[in-house]
C-alpha positions as CSV (number, residue, x, y, z in Angstrom):
1,X,140.0,-34.7,-39.2
2,X,141.7,-32.0,-37.2
3,X,139.9,-29.5,-35.0
4,X,139.8,-26.7,-37.6
5,X,137.3,-28.6,-39.7
6,X,134.6,-28.2,-36.9
7,X,135.3,-24.5,-36.1
8,X,132.8,-22.5,-38.1
9,X,133.9,-19.1,-39.3
10,X,130.4,-17.6,-39.8
11,X,131.0,-16.9,-43.5
12,X,127.8,-16.0,-45.4
13,X,126.6,-16.6,-49.0
14,X,127.3,-13.0,-49.7
15,X,131.0,-13.7,-49.9
16,X,130.3,-15.6,-53.1
17,X,127.9,-13.1,-54.6
18,X,124.8,-15.0,-53.5
19,X,121.8,-13.5,-51.8
20,X,119.9,-15.3,-49.0
21,X,117.1,-16.4,-51.4
22,X,119.6,-18.2,-53.7
23,X,120.8,-21.7,-53.0
24,X,124.6,-22.0,-52.9
25,X,126.0,-25.3,-54.1
26,X,129.7,-26.1,-53.8
27,X,132.1,-28.6,-55.1
28,X,135.8,-29.0,-54.4
29,X,138.7,-30.9,-55.8
30,X,141.1,-31.2,-58.7
31,X,139.3,-30.5,-62.0
32,X,140.3,-33.8,-63.6
33,X,138.1,-36.0,-65.8
34,X,137.6,-38.6,-63.1
35,X,136.0,-36.0,-60.8
36,X,133.0,-35.9,-63.1
37,X,132.3,-32.2,-62.6
38,X,131.1,-32.1,-66.2
39,X,128.3,-34.6,-65.1
40,X,127.3,-32.2,-62.3
41,X,127.1,-29.2,-64.7
42,X,125.1,-31.2,-67.2
43,X,122.7,-32.4,-64.6
44,X,122.1,-28.9,-63.4
45,X,121.5,-27.7,-66.9
46,X,119.1,-30.5,-67.5
47,X,116.8,-29.5,-64.6
48,X,117.5,-25.8,-64.3
49,X,113.9,-24.8,-65.0
50,X,112.7,-27.1,-62.1
51,X,115.0,-25.6,-59.5
52,X,114.8,-22.6,-57.2
53,X,117.4,-19.9,-57.8
54,X,120.9,-21.4,-57.4
55,X,124.6,-20.9,-58.0
56,X,127.4,-23.5,-58.1
57,X,130.9,-22.5,-57.0
58,X,133.7,-24.9,-57.7
59,X,137.0,-24.7,-55.8
60,X,139.8,-26.3,-57.6
61,X,142.1,-26.3,-60.7
62,X,143.4,-28.9,-63.1
63,X,143.5,-30.2,-66.6
64,X,139.8,-30.1,-67.3
65,X,139.2,-26.5,-66.2
66,X,139.2,-25.0,-69.7
67,X,136.9,-27.7,-71.0
68,X,134.5,-27.2,-68.0
69,X,134.4,-23.5,-68.7
70,X,133.6,-24.1,-72.3
71,X,130.8,-26.5,-71.2
72,X,129.4,-23.8,-68.8
73,X,129.3,-21.2,-71.6
74,X,127.8,-23.7,-74.1
75,X,125.0,-24.5,-71.7
76,X,124.3,-20.9,-70.9
77,X,125.3,-21.2,-67.2
78,X,128.0,-18.6,-67.1
79,X,126.0,-16.6,-64.5
80,X,125.2,-19.6,-62.4
81,X,128.5,-21.6,-62.3
82,X,131.8,-20.2,-61.1
83,X,135.2,-21.9,-61.0
84,X,137.4,-20.3,-58.4
85,X,140.6,-22.2,-59.2
86,X,142.9,-23.1,-56.4
87,X,142.1,-21.6,-53.0
88,X,143.7,-22.4,-49.6
89,X,142.1,-25.2,-47.6
90,X,140.7,-22.8,-45.0
91,X,138.8,-21.0,-47.8
92,X,137.5,-24.3,-49.1
93,X,136.1,-25.0,-45.7
94,X,134.5,-21.6,-45.6
95,X,132.9,-22.2,-49.0
96,X,131.5,-25.6,-47.7
97,X,130.1,-23.8,-44.6
98,X,128.3,-21.2,-46.6
99,X,126.7,-23.7,-48.9
100,X,123.2,-25.2,-48.8
101,X,124.5,-28.4,-50.4
102,X,128.0,-29.8,-51.2
103,X,127.9,-31.8,-54.4
104,X,130.7,-34.3,-55.1
105,X,130.2,-36.5,-58.2
106,X,133.7,-38.1,-58.2
107,X,133.8,-41.9,-58.7
108,X,137.5,-42.5,-57.7
109,X,137.8,-41.4,-54.1
110,X,139.3,-44.1,-51.8
111,X,138.6,-42.1,-48.7
112,X,136.6,-39.0,-49.7
113,X,137.6,-36.9,-46.7
114,X,136.4,-33.8,-48.5
115,X,132.9,-35.0,-48.1
116,X,133.4,-35.5,-44.3
117,X,134.9,-32.0,-44.1
118,X,131.8,-30.5,-45.7
119,X,129.6,-32.4,-43.2
120,X,131.9,-31.1,-40.4
121,X,131.0,-27.6,-41.5
122,X,127.3,-28.5,-41.2
123,X,126.5,-29.0,-44.9
124,X,124.6,-32.0,-46.3
125,X,126.2,-33.8,-49.3
126,X,125.0,-35.2,-52.6
127,X,127.7,-37.6,-53.8
128,X,128.3,-40.6,-56.0
129,X,127.7,-44.1,-54.7
130,X,131.2,-45.3,-55.4
131,X,134.3,-46.4,-53.5
132,X,135.1,-44.8,-50.2
133,X,132.4,-42.1,-50.3
134,X,129.7,-44.7,-51.0
135,X,131.0,-46.9,-48.2
136,X,131.0,-44.0,-45.7
137,X,127.5,-42.7,-46.6
138,X,125.6,-45.8,-47.6
139,X,122.7,-46.9,-45.4
140,X,121.5,-50.5,-45.2
141,X,118.2,-51.1,-47.1
142,X,117.9,-47.4,-48.0
143,X,116.1,-46.5,-51.2
144,X,115.9,-43.5,-53.6
145,X,119.4,-42.3,-52.9
146,X,118.9,-41.7,-49.1
147,X,122.2,-41.9,-47.3
148,X,124.0,-40.9,-44.1
149,X,124.4,-37.1,-44.0
150,X,122.9,-36.6,-47.5
151,X,122.2,-38.5,-50.6
152,X,124.0,-40.9,-53.0
153,X,123.4,-40.8,-56.8
154,X,124.2,-43.7,-59.0
155,X,127.8,-43.3,-60.0
156,X,128.2,-41.7,-63.4
157,X,124.4,-41.4,-63.9
158,X,123.5,-37.8,-65.0
159,X,119.8,-38.6,-64.9
160,X,120.0,-39.8,-61.2
161,X,121.9,-36.7,-60.3
162,X,119.3,-34.5,-61.9
163,X,116.5,-36.4,-60.1
164,X,118.1,-35.9,-56.7
165,X,119.0,-32.3,-57.4
166,X,115.3,-31.5,-58.0
167,X,114.2,-33.5,-54.9
168,X,116.8,-32.0,-52.6
169,X,116.9,-28.4,-53.7
170,X,113.2,-28.0,-53.7
171,X,112.8,-29.3,-50.1
172,X,114.5,-27.2,-47.4
173,X,113.0,-29.4,-44.6
174,X,114.7,-32.4,-46.2
175,X,118.0,-30.7,-46.4
176,X,117.7,-29.5,-42.8
177,X,116.9,-33.0,-41.7
178,X,120.3,-34.1,-42.8
179,X,122.4,-31.5,-41.0
180,X,122.4,-33.3,-37.6
181,X,123.1,-36.6,-39.3
182,X,126.0,-35.0,-41.3
183,X,127.5,-33.6,-38.1
184,X,127.3,-36.9,-36.3
185,X,129.0,-38.8,-39.2
186,X,131.8,-36.2,-39.4
187,X,132.4,-36.5,-35.7
188,X,133.2,-40.2,-36.2
189,X,136.2,-39.1,-38.2
190,X,137.5,-36.5,-35.8
191,X,141.0,-37.1,-34.7
192,X,139.9,-37.7,-31.1
193,X,137.4,-40.4,-32.2
194,X,139.9,-42.1,-34.4
195,X,142.5,-42.1,-31.6
196,X,139.9,-43.6,-29.2
197,X,139.1,-46.3,-31.7
198,X,142.8,-47.1,-32.2
199,X,143.3,-47.2,-28.4
200,X,140.4,-49.7,-28.1
201,X,142.0,-51.9,-30.8
202,X,145.3,-51.9,-29.0
203,X,143.6,-52.8,-25.7
204,X,141.8,-55.7,-27.2
205,X,145.0,-56.9,-28.9
206,X,146.9,-56.7,-25.5
207,X,144.1,-58.7,-23.8
208,X,144.4,-61.4,-26.5
209,X,148.2,-61.5,-26.1
210,X,148.0,-61.8,-22.3
211,X,145.4,-64.5,-22.4
């Protein structure tokens, strides 16, 4: 991650039409079927009555955008779910920063750096326990979806997403407890940290060669 990820802009929820008493959720990425954004929308609809006031803003465009918009309207969530389409990366980072929770249900991410970017802006993450994202966030012997910098739902499981949305969105103290953890995890992926690790590997390799 480069330095701009960690430089907060001070953007507020108001920029996304959200008042201070409404929880702002965000998601970012190509709106392809593999990103499972339909699952996220379905889970929110399933537990809407059990949640505080909320709004989901999706940054991204792609082949599933029309189908997602149809789903939003069918579920009666037009006032609560907004798809922005493509926006510049700096604006995506601002959206992450303004959010109370970054939600990322994709099951195909080999690295999932978008999750680390959200954490770098001080936002905890609810993601899918799959591939690179699961590897980065998973804790040994953790239960109930608890993870580093946020929570991991069972990949592709709408009911587990719904369960965690209710748990996380109704507990501000729980969300706040993840902010420091999220920042620490993101710092592990800062350019300086990666360079230092690589330098260490090279030093060890040179020692082995000399010996």
